[in-house]
N, C-alpha and C positions, 0 to 999 in steps of 0.2 A: 402530444408529449407532454409532459408536467413540467419537463426543464425549459423553461427559456430562455431566449437569447440573452437576457441580463445574467443570468445561471450561469450561461457558457462564459459570457467574457469577465465577469466579476471571477467566476473560478480560474481561468486562464491566468488573467491578469498578477491576480493576487498568489499563487502559483510561482509562475516564473519572477516576478517578482522578488519572491522571498530566495527562489532558488539561486538566482544571478546573483541577487543583493551578495549573501552569503559568499558564493564562488568567489566574487570579486573582491569581498573585503580578507578573505584569504592569502590571495595575490597582493593587495594590499598593504596588509599585517607584515607578511613577509618580506617586501619590499621594501618597507620604512627600516624593519629589525636590519637589513643587510645593507643599508645604507645607500640604497638605491631612490633617487630623486623621482618622486609621485607629482606628476603635475597637475593628472585631473581626478577626482572622484566623481563620478557621475551618479547619482540612484535614477536610471529613465538615461531616453534616448533622446537625439533629434533638437529643436531650440529650447535655450536655458528657461526656464521660471524663474528659478531662484539661487542664490550662489552667495558664496563669501569664500575670498582666501585666507588662508592661514601658513604661514610659513612659507612652503616652497609648492605649496599642494590647492589648488581651485577644488573646492566640495560644491557642487551643483544638483538641483534639482530640475529635470530634465523634463519636456513635455510628452515624450511618451512609454508611460509609465508601466513601462514590461521588462523589466532586468537592471542592468547599469555597465558602468565597465572603469576601467583603472588605464589609466595613459603613465606609463613609464618614459624616462626619460631617456633615449637610445635603444628602445626595445624595436624598431622599426628599422629592416635591414637597409629601403629605399632609400633612408632620410640620413641628412649629413651626422658624421660620428665626430666629437670632439677628443671623444679617449677619456673625459674625463672620469676617476673614480667612482661618480654617482650616476653612470649610467649603466643601463643592463648589460647590454653588450659588451662591458668595459670588464664584468665580475665572472670570477672562475669559474667555469664548468658547473663545480658544486654547488655555487651561491645559486646561480640561475636555476640548475635543478631544482632547490629549496623553495624558489620562489613559483617555480612552475607548479610544483606537485601540491604547494600550499591551499591551491585553488579546490581539487579535488578533495583534501583531505578534511577542509572547514565543510564542504558538503556531507562528509560521511560523517564528521564531528556532531553537523545536526541533525542527521536521523537518529546517533545514538542518544543524543540528549531528548530528543523530543521521546521518544522511545522511553527509556527509563522514565521520565519523567511522568508518560501516561501511566506507566505499571505503577510507579511509586503512590500518584494521585487516587488512579481507577480499581488498582490491586488486580487480581487474576480471576479466572471464572470457574466458579466451583460449582458444584451442586450436590444440594445439604440431603435432597432425597435419595430412595435406593430401589425407588419402584420402576419397572419396568415400564416403559410408554406403548413400545412396539416391537413386534419379533418379526424379520424377513422369513419366509418358509424356505426351505431348502440350504439352511444353514447350521451350523453346528449346536446354534443354542434352539433351535425349532425343533433338532432332534435329538436333543434332548429333554425335550419337553414343558421347556420354558414359556410361559404367554404373560399377554399384558394384566397390565395389573399385580403379579408377582414382585413379592417386596425382597430382595437381595437381603439375607442374612449373614453367608459367610461364604468366602473362595477359599477352596483349596484347604478349609482351614482356620482359616484368618478371619477374626470379626471384623465386618465393613461397617462403615458408620457414614460414606460418602459415595455416591457415584464415581467420585475422582477413584477413589479407595478400589470398589470394584475394580475400575478398570486398568487400575499399578497392578492388582493381583492377574488379572486374564493375561494382560502384558509380560507378566514374570512365568505364565505357562504355558505361553505361545509355543508350538511344536511337542505338546504332551498331550497328558488328558487330567482334568482336573475337579472336583468335587466340589457340588455349589447347594449350600441351603439355601431355602426362600420359603417365606410363608404366603401362602394361598385361600384366602378367603377362613382366616383364623387358623387356620391346619400348617405346621412345620411339615416340610418335604424336601426330597432331596434329591436329585442328579447327579449327572456327568456328563461333560463337557469333553466330546472328542479334538483337541486341536491339533494333533498331528499333523493333518493338513493344508493347517490355517499359520499364517506368515505374520498376519497383520490385524488390529483390532476389529478395522471396519470391516471385516469376513467373519467375525464371530455370531454378528446377526441380531445382537438386541440393542435397543437405543431407550433413553433415558427416557421418562415420564416428565410432561411440561406440561402448565397450566395455561390456560388460553390470555394469561396475564400480559399486558402491551408493556415493551422495554423503551422501543425508540418508535420515532413516527417521521413519516420525512415531511418536510414542510412543502403544502400546498399537495400535499397526495391525498390519495379516495379516502384512507382513516382518518387523516387531518381535517378534510374539507366534513368530513361527516362527527366530527365534533372529541374522539375517543384522543388520548393522550396516556404518557407513560405513566402506569402502575393500574389502569382500567383494567378489571377482567371480566371478558366476554359470556355470555352466558348463551347466548342462543343468535341464532342468522335465519331468518326465513321460519321462526317456528321449529326450528331443530336445536335439541341443548347442546350445549358448549359444555364440555371437562375437560380437555385438553387443547394443546396446539394441533394436535394433531387432527382433531375432529375440524377445528379451523379452519385448516387448509383444504380438508376436504370439502367446505361449503365453498369458501374463495375459488378455489382454480378451476373449475368448472363452468365458471360464473362470469366470464369478460363481457361488460358491458350492461350485467344484470342488474335491475336494482335490487340489495336485497335488504330486509327490514333485521337489524342489530338492535342487539338490549347488552348492554355492560353493568357493571355495579362499578362506585368511585365513593370508596367513603361511607360503605354503608344505603349510597342512593343509587334506586336502579336508573338509568339512564337511556332511551330507546333515540334511534335515527334512523334512516337510510345512507346505507354507503352503497357507490356505484366503481369494483373493481377496472382496474384498468387492464385494456386488453398486453398480452407479451407474449409474441410468438406465440399465438393461439389459450395461452392459459390469464386467468384473472389475478390480477396483485391491489394490494389493498395499500403496499409499501409501511407496514408497518411490523417490528422486527420482535421476536418474543422476550421477556425479561430474561437478564441474566443475571445470577446471583454473582460477588464476587467478593473476594474477602484479602485484606492488605497482608501485605507483606516488607519485608525489611529491605533496607538500603541494596547490602550484597544481593540477593534473588532479582531485587527490580534492576539491577547492573545488569546481572546475567542473561534475563530472560529481556530486555530491551536491549541490548546490545548484540544479544545472540538472533535476534529478528533483524536487526541491520546487517548484519554480517548474512544471514538466509537473505535478505533482499537483496545483495549487493551480489550473489551469486548467482541468482537467476539470470543476468546479464551473459552468463556462458551459455545460455540456450540461442546467443544470438549465434554462436556458429552452428548450431542446426541448422537455424535459419538460411543462413547464407550458403552453407554445403546443400540443403535444398534447391536453396536458389539457383547456383550452379547448374543443379543436375534436372531444371525444369519442374520442380515437384513441389513449390513453394507458392503459396498465394500470401501476397501484401496486406490481407487482410489477419495474417498470425501475428501484426505486429503496430504497434501504433504511435502516431505524432504529435503535433501540436494541438491538433483539432480533438483527437481521442482524449489528450492530457485533461483538456478544455470542458469537455462532455463528464469525464470522473470525478474533475474539482469543483465541478458547480453540482452537480449529484450529491457527491458525499458532502459537500456542504450542506445542501437541504436534509441533509441526515444529522447534523449536530458538528459543532466543533472539533470531539475527539474523534470522529470519523475521520474529517477534515486533516486532521493532525497525523494522524495513524499515516493516509495516503500521500500527504506530502513527505512525510520519513522515507517511506518507502522509495518514492519516486527519486530524494535526494541523496539515496544509497547508489543507487543504481545510476543516477548520472555521475555521482564519481569514480564509478569504474568505468561508465560510456565514455568522460573525457581521458582515460586512461587510455584508451585504444592507441595505436600507436599509425594515428593517423595524420601528415601534417594540417593546420591548421588548431587539431585539436590539442589540451597539453600533454596528451601521450605524445602527438607527434613533435614534439619541441625537444620531448624527454628524450625517444628514437634520434634526433640531431645531435644531442648531446653525446649520447653513448656513442655516434658515430663519430663526432671529434675525438672522442675519448683511444677510440679503437685503434682512427686513423692516427692520430696525433698531430691531427692540423685543424683548423676552424676550416668548418662549412663556410662556402663562398656566399658571397650576395647574392649571385645570380643561382646558386645549386639553392640556397633557402627560397625565394621566387618559385621560382620551376616549383618546388616541395611542396609548397605552400597554396599553387595554383592549382596541383594534381590532385590536391587534397579536399582544396576548396570546392572545386568539379564534381568530384568524386560525394560527396555531403550534400554540395549542390542537387546533383542526379536522385541520391537516395531521399532527400524529405522531399523533392517532387512527388517522387511516386507516391512515400508513406501518406503526402496532403492527399494527392488524388482518391488515393484507398479511403483514407478519412471520409472526404466528401462523398464519398459514393456509398458508404457505411451508412454515415448520417443520414444520407436522404431514403434509402429505403429501409430506415428505422431502425 
């Protein structure tokens, strides 16, 4: 296993610390804005390492760097209440709901900011070539006579300059027939693709040509150990000429654990080394990704794409309903969902692939955490909102005893769920 325990601990620690800190910052800001006294804002848990007091709030750095917490006056129903206007439970239901919902809102805002920022800085993926790299047999593209290395000139009478344009035009013609003009060995030819029974681009059956240029390399992976770096173009593996990413995959995938001689070009210089693909489910991986072309987009498009991705990530939590439905029917496996250990694995792995990959992962998890925290389970923020809703409907406050019982039930449910997920994570971790 290339990922070490250090990767796991560092990845999990950074991820949870940021997510929980941002979440608690939301509660902190909303409480301060609403006139609720915040007694303590802690980064981390456990014994105090450093700290200072400003106004009525103690700010501290604690020994266990996995998150943080906000302690508000009068939020504990078991503690003595003075009835002061600065206490959480003395505030109106609307104000308390505002403070509660601010935590999940900050998590979602973090996701949007990260994703919009990444799109603004990195741009969006584009493919300037129009050359076909692969055509799958028994698909509309194959039936039309299209083959590898054909260069698409027009689709449906519309001239296309990039592969993105090819896909956009094909997408507009799904469910019908479309004429396509292409260049093959210097000769212009035409064909008609029958898409009347095709409802998705993935089913058309043709894929763009990608050369064997390295885009990303995982730290300490096989490619990194062999000396490959972003921008290198692989030219041969074990004496077999490599002209495309497909060629590279065909040489690497069947060779787990085998020493392969690899040759590549860097700034006009030919370099050689030996690479040993790691084994993963019977296949060989060198932990390198193909180069991706990108183009810059404006701030409006960046916001649209970034916010749209955050919304998509948050909506994936809806799959929990399917999971619990199958669980109650005895058809679900705990392997279908991950807990803290799985988060640590992915966080550590994305860190090896670079900061941008980790930030995408962090944004997705933050968006999903915002929805999880709104589930109507006592102890979670959604549970607090549920109790506030019940108070509004019944027009009388939830008693301290009822609140404590609800929290105990919610805590027991979450504890049992997290134990089951963690045990599944441990089992999956040692299965490799």
